[in-house]
N, C-alpha and C positions, 0 to 999 in steps of 0.2 A: 725266772730265775731272780734270786734276791738281788738287791742293790750292791751289797758287797760282793756276792759272787760275780756280779756283772762287771764290777770295777777290775777284778782279776782278769776275767775274760777279756776286757777292753785292753789291758795292759798287754795281755798275750797277742791279741789282734793286731796292735800296733807295732809290737816287736817283730812280727812275722809277716807284716804286710809287704807286698811285693809280688813277684811271680806267684807264689803259692796261692794268694788269695785274688789276685787281679786276673787271673786266667779266666777265660769264659768256659762255663759248664755245658757245652754242647752235648755231652755224653750223659746228660742228668738221667735219661731214661734206659741208659744200657746198665741195668743192675747186674747183668751177669758179669760186666767189667768189676773187678772187685778192687777198683780204685776208690769205690764208694764205700766199701766195706771196712769196718774197723779191725784192726789186727786181733785174732781172738786166741783164746786160751787152748790148750790140747783139750779135744773132745773127751767128754767122760765116756766110759763104758756104758752099754745098755744095761738098765737094772736088772739084776737076776730074778727079783721077785715084784714084778709091776703090780700084782694083786695086794703088796704091802706098801709100795712107795709111789704108784703110778708110773707114768713113762712120758718123757718129753720126746717127741717127733718133729724133725726138721723137713718141711715141705719142700718140694722141688721147685716151686715157683719163688720168683725174688719179688719183694717190695719195690716196685719202681719210683716211689717218691717216698720223702723222708715222712714216717707215720707219726707226726707229733700229736694229733688228736684222732680219736677213733670214736664211733657209736655204732651199736647194734641197731638196725632198722626193723621195722615189723614185717619185711619180707625175708628176714633171715641174712641179709647182706650186711656189709660194715661200710659205713662211711668213713673215709680216710681222708684227713686234711693236712698238708704240708704248708700251704702258704707259700712262703719263700722256702721253706724247707731248711731255714737257717742260712740261706746263701744271699746275704744283704747285697753283695755286688752285682747280682744279676736280677734287677727288680723286674724284669719281663717275665720271669719264670715264676709264676704263682700257681700251684697245682692242688688239685684234690682227686680222689678216685672213689671208686665202689669196688670192693672185694668181695667176692663170692666164696665162701669157705667151703661149698659142695663141691663146686667144679674147679676150685683153685684158680680162678682167673681175676683180673684186675682190669678194669677201664679207667683211664685217666683223663682229666680235662683240665682247661686253664680257668682262673678265677678273675673276677672283676677287680678284686683288690686283695690285700695282703692278710689273709686270715691267720697268719703265724701268731701262736700264743693267745688265742681267743679264749672264750668259755663257752661250753656247748651243753645243752640239755635237750631232752626230747619233750616236745609240746604234746599235750593230750591227745591230738589228732594224728600222732606218729611222725610228725615232721621234726627232723632235728633243728634246732634253734641256735645260732651262732652270734655270739655277742662280742664285738671288738675285734681286735687285731694289731698289727703293728704300723704305725705311721711313719716312724723314723728309727733308725739304728744308731749306734755309736759310730763316730765319735761325737755326734750330736746329742747322744743319749737316746735311751728307749723312750719312745712316745707312742700312745696308743690311739686307736681310731674309735669314733663313735658309732661305727657302722653295725648293722645287724642284718641277718638274711636266715631264710628258711630254706631247707632243702626237701624237695619231694622224692620220695622213695619210688613212686611210680613212674614219673616223667624223668627223674634223674638230673634234675637242674636245680640251680639256685635262683631265689627271688629275694632281692633287697627289701628290707621292712623298714619300719620308723627308726631314725637315728635316736641314740641315747643322748642325754643332756651333756655328756662329755665324753672323751676318749677313756677306753678301758684296754689294758695291755696287761694279762694275767688276771683277769677277774674271775669271779665264781658266780654260777647260776644255780637257783634252787627252786624247783617246781614246788608251789604252796597247795594247800589243801583245797583252794578253789580253781586249781589249774592254772592260775597266773604265775609268772616267773619273777623271783626276786634277783637281783643282780648287785652285786658289791666289789669293791676294790678295783684294782687294776690301775696302771699307770695313765695319766690323762694326756691330753693332746699338748701338753707343756712339760710333761715329764713326771711331776708329783703324784702321789697316791690319790686317786678319785675318792674322796670322802663321802660321797653321796650314795644313798641306796635309792634304787629305783624299782618299781614293780610293772611288769609288762603284760598286757591283756592281749593275747593273740586274736581274740573274736573283734576286737575294735582297732588292732594295731596301734596302740597307745601306749606310752610311758607315763607313769604318775611318780611324782616324788614321794619318797617313803621314809624320810629321814636321813641320819648320816651313820657313818661306820662308829665303831667303839675304839676306846683308847688303845693303842698298841696294834691296831690292825695291820695284818700282813698282806701280801700279795697271795693270791688263790688261796684264801682261808678254807679250811676244811670244814664245810658246813653240812648239817642235815636237818631234815623236817622230822620233828618229834611227834608222836600220838596226840599230844596236846595242841598241836597246831603251831607251837613256837618252832622257831629255828635255833639249832644249838651249834656254836663254834667252839671247837676244843683248843684255844689259844693256851698258852702257858697259864694265863688266868682265863678261864672259859666265860663264854658270853652266851646270853639267851636274848633273842630277839622276838618281840610280838608284832606280828604282821598287822594287827588292827590298830595298836597305838603308836608303831615305829619306834618303840622305846627298847634299847638295850639295858640288861641286868647281869651285873658280875655274877659268875658262877666260881666253882672251886679251883683252887690253882692245882697243877699237875704236881705229883711226886717228884718228877725229873725237876720241874722248875725253870728249865732252860728251854729255848726255841727248839723245834723239831723241823727245821728247815728241810723240806723235801722228805720227810717222813710220810707216812699215811694214816688215814682214819677210816674206820668202817662202822656202820651201825649194824650190830650184830642181829641175827634173826629175830623177828617178833613172831612169838608162837603162842598158842592157847596154853600150853604147859608151863610157860613164864609170865602168864597174863599180860602177854604183849609188853612186858617191860623194856623201855628203851635202854640199851647199854651200848654206850660208844667206847670203841677200841682204838687207841693211837699206838703206832709202832715206829720205832726207829727214827731216823732224822739226824740233823746235824745242827750244831751251834758254831756260828762264825765268832771266832775269838782272835785275839791279837796274834796268837802263836800258830794259828792254823784252825781248822774245822774239827771240832769234837764230835765224833758220830757215835751213836749209841745203838746197843743191842736191846734196850730195854722196851718193855710194853706196858701199857697202863688200861684199866677199864674204869668206867664209872656208870653207876646205876642211876638214871635221871629220873626214876620214879618216886623217890624218896623226897622228903621235905627239904632235907639239907644233905645234898649229894657229895660224896667225897670220891677222889680217884684213889685207886688201889692198883698196887704193882701186879702185872701179869706176869707169865713165864718169859724169860729173856729168850730171844732167838739165839741161834747158836754161832751168828757172828753179827757184829754191827752192820747196819744197812743204812744207806741213803740212796735216793731215787728208786725206792722199792715199790711194789705194788701187792695189792691184797685184793682177793676176788673171792666173792661168796659162791660156794657150790650148792647144788641142789639138796644135799645132805645136811645142810646149814653150817658145815665147816667152811673154813676159809683159807684159801690157798696164799701162801706168801712166798713171793718170789722175785728174783732181780735185786739189782742195786749193788753197792760196792762199800768196802769197809774204809776207804781212804778218802774217796771223792770221785770226781770224774776221771776215774783211773781203771783201765781194763784189768791190769794185772792184779788189781785188789777185788774184782767183780766177785760177787757171791753167787757161784753158780747152783748151789744146792737150794732146793725148795723146802718149805715147811707147811706143816697142816695145822691150824689151830680149831681144837675142838671147844666150843663155847660151853658144853656141858660139862664135860670133865676139867675144862680150863687148862688145858695142855697144849704144848707145840711138840709136834713130832716130825722128825726129818723124812723128807720125801725126795724124789727123783732129781737129779741135777740136770739144768739146762746146759745146751751146747755152747751158747754164745753169750757174751756179757751182754747184760740190759740195764742201761745206765740211764743217764739223762735223755728224756724224750723218748722213753720207752713206754708201752702200754700192754695192759692184759685185759682181756673180756671174756665173760661166759658166752659160750655158743649154744644154739638151741639143742645141740646134740649132747650137752652136758660135758664136754671138753672146754679147754680154755685156749685162747688165741693169745700170743705173745708176739709183739713186733716192735721194732725200733732200737734205736741207741744211738744217741748224737752227742757225745761228750766234747767232740771237738768239731769246730766250724769247718765245713768242707768235706766231712765224711760222717755216714750213718751206716747202721748195720742193715743190710738187705734181706738177710735170712728171716724166714718166718718159722716159729715154732709152735706146736700145739701140744697141750699137756692133756693125757688121758688119766683122769683120776684112778685110784685104786678100785673104786667101786665099779668099773667098767670091766675087771677080770674077776675070773673064778680063782679058787685057791690054787689051781694048777697053773695059773697064768694065761689060760684061755679066755676068749671073750664070754664076758657073762650074758645070759638071756636077759633081755630088758622088758619091763612092762610095757604095754601099748595103750596109747589114747587113741581110741577109734573115733570119737567125735565129742564135740562140747556143745552143750544147749546155750542159746544166747538169745538176748543180751544179758550181760551181766549187770547187777546193780547193787549199790551198797547195803550190807545186810541181807541181800536176797539169796535165795537158794538157786542151784543151778545143778545140772547132772553132767557128769563124764562117763561116758561108755567105755568100757574096757573088758577084755575077756575074763580077767582074773581079779574081780574087785576085793576078794578075801585076803589076797596076798598084799595088799597095799598098806603101808605104814604111815605115809604122809602125803598131804596135797600141798604144793606150795606155790606161790607167786613170786616171781623175781623180776623186778625191773631192769630192762635191757641196760647194759652199762654204756657210759660215755665217758671214759677215762682221759685224762693228760696230766703230764707233771706230776706222777705219783698220787693221783687222787681221781677217783670215780665220783662224778658229780651226780649220778643218778643211781647207784647202787642201793638194793634194798630187797629184802627177802620177808615175805609175810606167810606163816603158815596158816591153814585153813581148817576149820572144824569140818568133818565129814563123817558119813555113815555108809557102810557098803551094802548094796542091795542085790537084786538078781541082774547081774551084768552092767550095774552101773554104780558109781560113787554119787551119792547125794551130798553135794559140798555147799558150805555157806560163804559168800563173798565177804570180804572185809567190811566191818560195820561202819566205818567212817572212812572219809576221804583223808583225813590226817593220818590214819593208820597206813593207808596206801593211796597216795595222791593219784588224781585221774590220769588215765593213759594206758597205754599197751604193757602186758606183761607178758612173760614165759610162764606158762602153766605147766608144772611138772608132777607127775605121781612118781613115788619112791616105795619100792617094795620092802619087804621085811628083810631082805638081805642087804638093803641099803643101795639098790642099784635104781636109777632114775629112768625114766622114760625119755625119748625124745620129746621136746616141749612143743606145745602149740601156743600161738599168740592168741590172747584174749584181751578184750577191752573193757576197761573201768571208765564209763563216760563222766563228763563233768555233770555234777548234779543240778 
């Protein structure tokens, strides 16, 4: 949360201190007890035409911990981290869990330290890597931890790794083309923004100093790796970072010109048809002004392949949104969901979703969610092509335990019945950059596209891992002959969801494939 926002939160906290916040939360795991749920709006009716708008479904299982951070692992399960869960008065309760979206179960366990408000990416070997967390809460003020950990999908356990040079609360991590991890920003152990940049090598478990941040750097900067190998951050005045020289270069100023706090950003699909042109889109967000927060419905895009890039207005969303999420789908479109038009305020929640088409450059209304998804809510793409939505924690002491799943319109026939999906029978391995590989499928002639999507790791309205790369391929006898991404800057090393999409736009269930470190 931004510093101004936390000033307001601190005032509310002090004003309401007493029994409401001094009570012990011994019922923390009793998610069926709706004392943990936020008062919701009247549920919308199911869509009459899911083949046009898609459909949100509420699962019968409740999320037993506050899902502040989520990451899809290469076993198809989702790592969920609450840390304190925003319960600072009960420091003994620091939790994480593993959610299985197939059997809809979750296993929870305690943590060694408070991973609340960390940064998280997936290492090339498939292990989620956690950077920082919370050392102290107000009224001392927010302070970050220098701790890091990895989580093993196979053993289901955390292991502490090398500490960073300083604390980081609200940091951003970015996997670079060589498989190392860049970390930036976050509040330090004494409270101020950590101005250092560091790069982590998992093979040696060592951090290396890599320069300092850029002027006006925010918390949780929205960063992405470009095909050039540089890192791009779309601040009001954009910034480019060279991992080799550790130098920042100023880029174009946005059309909006103001901050987009708790807005979101996404690198749009990199495809052969657009010559893998890196285009970044920013959506919504708020500006903290003296008279309150100005929240915007605007979007912008920038083509970063040209010599002098300039931001351009995109289509406006149907309502202003802050704390929203954007999730890339296998067909290359982007699901925009959640957030609110006033702030951390359930009555102003935007339940209606939207679909952005990067080819047509349009936003189209989609199905409505049942529950407000505000601060500390997340969405991520599942291997079956649906989108998981969890969390919402605008008030300390409560969070939304209901879990929703979005089934995009591509999963339905024109009459609303389930669409027949293409099938991946097997994938030849290993993959190598620029190398060819085969995908066996019963009807290769029906396939329109083959895509790799990096498993998501979202928190605080931004997915640090999101990326889609479309592959060149030809259809053979029972096989698709595909070519892996040419470079590790186009697709950094690690596990990816491999989807095939037929000519009707229906995706297969994905298989995990590995692009190893070169």
